[in-house]
C-alpha positions as CSV (number, residue, x, y, z in Angstrom):
1,M,0.0,0.0,0.0
2,S,1.4,3.4,-0.9
3,V,0.3,6.8,0.1
4,L,0.7,9.9,-2.1
5,R,2.1,13.3,-1.1
6,T,-0.4,16.1,-0.8
7,V,-0.3,19.7,0.3
8,T,-1.3,18.7,3.8
9,T,0.3,15.3,3.9
10,S,4.0,14.2,3.5
11,V,4.5,10.5,2.9
12,F,7.4,8.2,3.7
13,C,7.4,4.5,3.2
14,L,8.1,2.6,6.5
15,A,7.5,-1.0,5.4
16,L,5.3,-3.0,3.1
17,T,2.4,-2.5,5.5
18,S,2.8,1.1,6.8
19,A,2.9,4.7,5.7
20,V,3.7,8.0,7.4
21,F,1.9,11.3,7.0
22,S,2.7,14.9,8.2
23,P,0.4,16.1,11.0
24,A,-2.6,18.3,10.4
25,A,-2.8,21.8,11.9
26,K,-2.1,22.0,15.7
27,A,-5.4,23.7,16.2
28,D,-7.1,20.3,15.4
29,E,-5.0,18.4,17.9
30,W,-8.0,18.0,20.3
31,N,-9.7,15.7,17.8
32,R,-6.5,14.6,16.0
33,K,-7.7,15.6,12.6
34,T,-5.5,14.1,10.0
35,V,-5.8,14.4,6.2
36,M,-4.7,11.3,4.2
37,T,-4.6,10.4,0.5
38,F,-4.6,6.7,-0.5
39,S,-3.4,5.7,-3.9
40,G,-5.4,2.4,-3.8
41,P,-8.5,0.9,-2.1
42,V,-8.4,0.4,1.7
43,E,-10.6,-2.0,3.7
44,I,-12.0,-0.5,6.9
45,P,-13.8,-2.1,9.9
46,G,-16.5,-0.5,12.0
47,V,-19.9,0.8,11.2
48,H,-19.7,2.2,7.7
49,L,-22.1,4.0,5.4
50,K,-23.7,1.6,3.0
51,G,-21.4,0.9,0.2
52,W,-18.3,2.2,1.9
53,G,-16.8,-0.9,3.6
54,I,-13.8,-0.4,1.2
55,L,-12.6,3.2,0.6
56,P,-11.7,3.9,-3.0
57,A,-8.4,5.6,-3.7
58,G,-8.7,9.3,-2.7
59,T,-8.3,11.8,0.1
60,Y,-10.0,11.3,3.5
61,V,-10.1,13.0,6.9
62,F,-9.6,11.0,10.2
63,K,-10.9,12.4,13.5
64,I,-11.6,11.2,17.0
65,L,-15.3,11.4,17.8
66,D,-15.1,10.2,21.4
67,S,-12.2,9.3,23.6
68,Q,-12.2,7.1,26.8
69,S,-9.2,5.7,28.7
70,D,-9.6,2.2,27.3
71,R,-11.2,2.8,23.8
72,H,-11.7,5.5,21.2
73,I,-14.2,6.1,18.5
74,V,-12.7,7.2,15.2
75,Q,-14.5,8.6,12.2
76,I,-13.5,8.8,8.6
77,F,-14.8,11.8,6.5
78,N,-14.6,12.8,2.9
79,K,-12.0,15.5,2.0
80,D,-14.5,18.3,2.6
81,E,-15.7,16.8,5.9
82,T,-19.3,16.9,4.7
83,Q,-19.9,13.2,4.7
84,V,-19.1,10.6,7.4
85,F,-18.1,7.3,5.8
86,A,-17.3,5.2,8.8
87,T,-17.4,5.1,12.6
88,I,-14.8,2.7,14.0
89,L,-14.0,1.3,17.5
90,A,-10.3,1.5,18.3
91,I,-8.2,0.4,21.3
92,P,-5.2,2.5,22.5
93,N,-2.0,0.8,21.5
94,Y,1.4,1.9,22.9
95,R,4.5,2.5,20.8
96,L,8.0,3.0,22.2
97,K,9.1,5.5,19.5
98,V,7.2,8.7,19.1
99,T,7.4,10.4,15.7
100,D,6.6,13.9,14.4
101,K,4.6,12.3,11.5
102,T,1.3,10.5,11.5
103,V,1.8,6.8,11.0
104,V,-0.9,4.6,9.5
105,T,-0.3,0.8,9.3
106,F,-2.1,-1.7,7.1
107,R,-2.4,-5.5,7.0
108,E,-0.7,-6.8,3.9
109,R,-3.1,-8.7,1.7
110,P,-2.7,-11.0,-1.4
111,A,-2.1,-9.3,-4.7
112,G,-5.2,-7.6,-6.1
113,E,-6.9,-7.4,-2.6
114,P,-7.3,-4.0,-0.8
115,E,-5.0,-3.7,2.2
116,A,-6.9,-3.7,5.5
117,L,-6.5,-0.7,7.9
118,R,-4.7,-1.7,11.1
119,A,-3.7,1.3,13.2
120,W,-3.3,5.1,13.2
121,F,-0.7,6.9,15.3
122,Y,-1.0,10.7,15.7
123,P,2.3,12.6,15.8
124,G,3.8,13.3,19.1
125,R,1.8,10.6,21.0
126,N,2.8,7.3,22.5
127,Y,-0.7,5.9,22.0
128,G,-2.4,5.2,18.7
129,E,-5.6,3.6,17.6
130,E,-5.6,-0.2,16.9
131,F,-8.8,-0.8,15.0
132,V,-11.4,-3.5,15.9
133,Y,-12.9,-5.8,13.3
134,P,-16.0,-8.0,13.4
135,K,-15.2,-11.4,14.7
136,A,-15.6,-13.4,11.4
137,R,-13.5,-10.9,9.4
138,A,-10.9,-10.7,12.1
139,L,-10.4,-14.4,12.0
140,E,-10.0,-14.3,8.2
141,L,-7.4,-11.4,8.4
142,A,-5.5,-13.1,11.2
143,K,-5.0,-16.2,9.1
144,E,-4.2,-14.3,5.9
145,T,-1.7,-12.0,7.5
146,N,-0.4,-14.4,10.2
147,T,-0.9,-11.7,12.8
148,P,-3.4,-11.3,15.7
149,V,-6.4,-9.1,15.0
150,L,-8.7,-7.3,17.5
151,F,-12.4,-8.2,17.3
152,T,-15.8,-7.8,18.9
153,A,-18.4,-10.6,18.7
154,A,-21.2,-8.2,19.7
155,D,-24.0,-7.7,17.3
156,V,-22.9,-4.2,16.1
157,P,-24.4,-3.2,12.7
158,L,-21.9,-3.2,9.8
159,E,-23.8,-0.7,7.7
160,V,-26.0,2.3,8.4
161,A,-28.3,4.2,6.0
162,E,-27.5,7.5,7.6
163,P,-24.1,8.8,8.7
164,I,-23.4,8.8,12.4
165,Q,-23.0,12.4,13.6
166,K,-22.9,12.4,17.4
167,A,-21.2,10.6,20.3
168,D,-24.5,9.9,22.0
169,E,-26.1,8.0,19.1
170,P,-27.1,4.4,20.0
171,V,-24.5,2.8,17.8
172,V,-21.7,4.8,19.3
173,V,-22.9,4.1,22.8
174,Q,-22.9,0.4,21.9
175,L,-19.3,0.6,20.5
176,K,-18.2,2.1,23.8
177,Q,-19.5,-0.9,25.7
178,V,-19.0,-4.0,23.6
179,P,-16.4,-6.5,24.8
180,V,-13.2,-6.7,22.8
181,M,-10.9,-9.7,22.3
182,A,-8.1,-10.7,19.9
183,V,-7.9,-13.7,17.7
184,Q,-4.6,-15.4,16.8
185,P,-3.8,-16.8,13.3
186,T,-4.5,-20.3,14.8
187,G,-8.0,-19.2,15.7
188,E,-7.3,-19.0,19.4
189,E,-9.1,-16.1,21.2
190,V,-6.9,-14.2,23.7
191,E,-7.2,-11.1,25.9
192,V,-6.5,-7.7,24.3
193,A,-3.6,-7.2,26.8
194,Q,-1.7,-10.1,25.0
195,V,-1.8,-8.3,21.7
196,V,-2.0,-4.5,22.4
197,A,1.2,-3.2,24.1
198,A,0.8,-1.6,27.5
199,P,3.1,1.2,28.6
200,P,6.5,0.1,30.0
201,A,7.0,0.2,33.8
202,E,9.3,3.2,33.7
203,V,6.7,5.3,32.0
204,A,4.2,4.4,34.7
205,E,6.7,5.3,37.4
206,V,7.3,8.7,35.9
207,T,3.6,9.5,35.7
208,A,2.7,8.0,39.1
209,P,2.0,10.5,42.0
210,A,4.8,11.1,44.4
211,T,4.8,9.1,47.6
212,V,4.9,11.1,50.9
213,L,6.8,9.3,53.6
214,P,5.6,9.7,57.3
215,A,7.8,11.5,59.8
216,T,9.8,9.0,61.8
217,S,11.6,11.3,64.4
218,S,10.8,14.2,66.7
219,T,11.6,17.8,65.8
220,L,12.7,18.7,69.4
221,P,16.4,18.2,68.8
222,L,16.2,20.7,65.9
223,I,14.4,23.3,68.0
224,A,17.0,23.0,70.7
225,L,19.9,23.4,68.2
226,L,18.2,26.6,66.8
227,G,17.8,28.0,70.3
228,L,21.5,27.5,71.1
229,L,22.5,29.2,67.8
230,A,20.3,32.1,68.7
231,L,21.9,32.5,72.2
232,G,25.4,32.3,70.7
233,G,24.6,35.0,68.2
234,A,23.2,37.3,70.8
235,F,26.3,36.8,73.0
236,V,28.6,37.7,70.1
237,L,26.6,40.8,69.2
238,R,26.6,42.0,72.8
239,S,30.4,41.5,73.1
240,A,31.0,43.5,69.9
241,Q,28.8,46.4,71.2
242,K,30.9,46.6,74.4
243,R,34.1,46.8,72.4
244,V,32.7,49.7,70.4
245,Q,31.8,51.6,73.5
């Protein structure tokens, strides 16, 4: 899968299944708006507008609709942001190396097949969006690509007649609550934690609140020492005054 350079997007090839984009304007960082141009068709998971399960080559806008600690809701728009093509459930996935470019990864497919969207990393962030597929499709992709794929077995609609516009619409609320697992190429179902990278221990330690240790000794010795120093100072000052007189 290759991605073309546009005015808003600079592209670098990372590997057969990944691409890099320059970030959108900083003013859009709250929803991580990112403009991307695909040179070929891309398969997407989630709840998509009827007929848009595969995005044709073209320019699209990715945005975060809703963000929770353990899952995010991502939407894909047309170039002018007048049409929502898909609303996708994603699980935060940690990466060790932060880049100043947007990184989008794909699942490599057989020749002639559209590559499947895997994850999206916004520039300057450790956490990206690992996209969740329906269970049956996740199993197929896991076997084809020999990699684990996130899935939900819940009865979430695959197509909608009208675009999803708000975070409180029933389908979005359902996406926020459905259980998510991962399927291995062997067909084994495992917990998400076995597939999605958690932050390393040193990161957790840096962000953890400081520990306040209880006092283990009395302050009386310190008070006594300060008193002796004060008396000594007064004696020296008085002696100096007498010499002056």
